[in-house]
C-alpha positions as CSV (number, residue, x, y, z in Angstrom):
1,D,-106.6,-120.4,-13.3
2,L,-109.7,-118.2,-13.7
3,A,-108.7,-115.8,-10.9
4,S,-105.4,-115.1,-12.7
5,L,-107.2,-114.4,-15.9
6,V,-109.5,-111.9,-14.2
7,D,-106.6,-110.3,-12.5
8,A,-104.7,-110.1,-15.9
9,Y,-107.7,-108.2,-17.4
10,V,-107.8,-105.9,-14.4
11,E,-104.1,-105.2,-14.6
12,N,-104.3,-104.5,-18.3
13,G,-107.1,-102.0,-18.0
14,L,-109.8,-104.2,-19.3
15,P,-112.5,-104.0,-16.6
16,E,-115.4,-105.0,-18.8
17,Q,-113.7,-108.2,-19.7
18,A,-112.9,-108.9,-16.1
19,K,-116.5,-108.2,-15.1
20,H,-117.7,-110.5,-17.8
21,Y,-115.8,-113.4,-16.3
22,F,-116.9,-112.4,-12.8
23,D,-120.5,-112.4,-13.9
24,R,-120.2,-115.9,-15.4
25,F,-117.8,-117.5,-12.9
26,G,-117.7,-115.2,-9.9
27,D,-118.7,-118.0,-7.5
28,V,-115.4,-119.9,-8.3
29,L,-113.0,-116.9,-8.1
30,D,-110.8,-117.1,-5.1
31,K,-110.6,-114.3,-2.5
32,N,-107.2,-113.2,-3.8
33,S,-108.7,-111.9,-7.0
34,K,-108.3,-108.2,-7.6
35,L,-111.8,-108.0,-9.1
36,P,-113.5,-106.8,-5.9
37,D,-111.1,-103.8,-5.6
38,L,-111.7,-103.1,-9.3
39,L,-115.4,-103.1,-8.8
40,V,-115.0,-100.7,-5.9
41,Q,-113.0,-98.4,-8.1
42,L,-115.5,-98.6,-10.9
43,G,-118.3,-97.9,-8.5
44,A,-116.6,-94.9,-7.1
45,S,-116.0,-93.5,-10.5
46,L,-119.7,-94.1,-11.5
47,G,-120.8,-92.5,-8.2
48,N,-118.6,-89.4,-8.9
49,E,-120.3,-89.2,-12.3
50,G,-123.7,-89.2,-10.6
51,D,-124.8,-92.7,-11.5
52,L,-125.7,-93.9,-8.0
53,N,-127.7,-96.9,-9.1
54,E,-124.9,-98.4,-11.2
55,A,-122.3,-97.4,-8.6
56,G,-124.4,-99.3,-6.0
57,R,-124.6,-102.3,-8.3
58,R,-120.8,-102.4,-8.6
59,F,-120.3,-102.2,-4.9
60,Q,-122.8,-105.0,-4.3
61,Q,-120.9,-107.1,-6.9
62,A,-117.7,-106.4,-5.0
63,I,-119.3,-107.5,-1.8
64,Q,-120.6,-110.6,-3.5
65,A,-117.1,-111.4,-4.7
66,D,-115.6,-110.6,-1.3
67,P,-118.0,-110.2,1.6
68,Q,-115.1,-109.1,3.8
69,N,-114.3,-106.0,1.7
70,A,-114.8,-103.2,4.1
71,G,-114.2,-100.5,1.4
72,A,-117.1,-101.9,-0.7
73,H,-119.4,-101.9,2.4
74,L,-118.5,-98.3,3.1
75,Q,-118.9,-97.1,-0.4
76,L,-122.3,-98.9,-0.6
77,S,-123.3,-97.2,2.6
78,R,-122.5,-93.8,1.0
79,V,-124.7,-94.6,-2.0
80,Y,-127.5,-95.5,0.3
81,L,-127.0,-92.4,2.3
82,L,-127.2,-90.2,-0.8
83,Q,-130.4,-92.1,-1.8
84,R,-131.7,-91.4,1.7
85,N,-132.0,-95.1,2.5
86,F,-130.6,-94.7,6.0
87,A,-131.3,-98.2,7.3
88,E,-129.2,-99.8,4.5
89,A,-126.5,-97.0,4.9
90,L,-126.3,-97.8,8.6
91,R,-126.1,-101.6,8.0
92,H,-123.2,-101.3,5.5
93,A,-121.3,-98.6,7.4
94,T,-121.6,-100.8,10.6
95,R,-120.3,-103.8,8.7
96,A,-117.3,-101.8,7.4
97,V,-116.3,-100.9,11.0
98,E,-116.8,-104.6,12.0
99,L,-114.5,-105.7,9.3
100,R,-111.8,-103.0,9.8
101,Q,-111.5,-101.7,13.3
102,G,-110.5,-98.0,13.5
103,Y,-111.8,-97.4,9.9
104,Q,-112.0,-93.6,10.1
105,E,-114.2,-93.0,7.1
106,A,-116.7,-95.5,8.3
107,H,-116.8,-94.0,11.8
108,F,-117.4,-90.6,10.2
109,V,-120.3,-91.9,8.2
110,L,-121.8,-93.7,11.2
111,A,-121.5,-90.5,13.3
112,S,-123.3,-88.6,10.5
113,L,-126.1,-91.3,10.3
114,Y,-126.6,-91.3,14.0
115,E,-126.7,-87.5,14.1
116,H,-129.4,-87.6,11.5
117,E,-131.4,-90.1,13.7
118,G,-130.8,-88.1,16.9
119,K,-128.9,-90.9,18.6
120,R,-126.4,-88.7,20.5
121,D,-124.7,-91.5,22.4
122,Q,-123.8,-93.3,19.2
123,V,-122.6,-90.0,17.7
124,L,-120.2,-89.5,20.6
125,E,-119.1,-93.2,20.4
126,H,-118.0,-92.9,16.8
127,L,-116.5,-89.4,17.1
128,E,-114.5,-90.7,20.1
129,A,-113.3,-93.6,18.0
130,L,-112.2,-91.1,15.3
131,V,-110.2,-89.1,17.9
132,R,-108.6,-92.3,19.2
133,S,-107.6,-93.3,15.7
134,D,-106.1,-89.9,14.9
135,P,-105.4,-88.0,18.2
136,G,-103.7,-85.1,16.3
137,S,-106.7,-84.4,14.0
138,T,-108.0,-80.9,14.7
139,K,-111.1,-81.7,12.6
140,Y,-112.0,-84.7,14.7
141,R,-111.3,-82.8,18.0
142,L,-113.6,-79.9,16.9
143,L,-116.3,-82.3,15.8
144,L,-116.1,-84.2,19.1
145,G,-115.9,-80.9,21.1
146,N,-119.1,-79.6,19.4
147,A,-120.9,-82.9,20.0
148,Y,-120.0,-82.7,23.7
149,A,-121.2,-79.0,23.7
150,R,-124.6,-80.1,22.3
151,E,-124.9,-82.5,25.2
152,E,-123.8,-79.7,27.6
153,Q,-120.8,-81.8,28.6
154,W,-118.7,-78.6,28.9
155,N,-115.6,-80.0,30.6
156,K,-115.2,-82.6,27.9
157,A,-115.9,-80.1,25.2
158,I,-113.4,-77.6,26.6
159,E,-110.7,-80.4,26.7
160,Q,-111.3,-81.2,23.1
161,F,-111.1,-77.5,22.1
162,R,-107.9,-77.0,24.2
163,V,-106.2,-79.9,22.4
164,A,-107.4,-78.5,19.0
165,V,-105.8,-75.1,19.9
166,E,-102.6,-76.9,20.8
167,T,-102.5,-78.9,17.6
168,A,-103.6,-76.0,15.4
169,P,-102.7,-72.7,17.1
170,D,-102.9,-70.7,13.9
171,R,-106.5,-71.7,13.2
172,A,-108.8,-69.0,14.5
173,E,-111.7,-71.5,14.6
174,T,-110.0,-73.5,17.4
175,H,-109.6,-70.4,19.6
176,L,-113.2,-69.3,18.9
177,Q,-114.7,-72.7,19.8
178,L,-112.6,-72.8,23.0
179,A,-113.6,-69.2,24.0
180,L,-117.3,-69.9,23.4
181,A,-117.2,-73.1,25.4
182,L,-115.4,-71.4,28.3
183,E,-117.8,-68.5,28.3
184,V,-120.9,-70.7,28.3
185,N,-119.4,-72.7,31.1
186,G,-118.6,-69.6,33.0
187,Q,-114.8,-70.1,32.9
188,R,-113.9,-67.1,30.7
């Protein structure tokens, strides 16, 4: 069938041939085709080379081929973010999280977008989701602790910094963040 032909082109490293069939017959390709993932890979490669418009087009094609492809939505949100189209970036990053609960990269992008918009509650929501998805991540603990500190939620900030110190006792940054939060909160 047509999907098998497209998949064979993909597997044999012939993405342009696969894309040709997708462009002509994409509406009849089944959802098991590997073409959407190929388009995401091509888009990422183009984005890394600085061709954001073509990268965005490939991600849109991947979404057209498989609207449930969370990775394509996330990558397209990154293109829009770099192009400073925050509304579209937010729409696609949100869709990525809807499609794949606990999608760390998408939560990180959403936290960044909400930070840019000054929506502190949403920033906290997505940073908390990151910590829930990877409780041992020092990076996520520090980000969440700093977000709590900006909101002057010192007890919550201190708790995040304490866990960060426990998970990465050799990192000076964790100790510094905890010490600063304790001092500001009068707990030295």
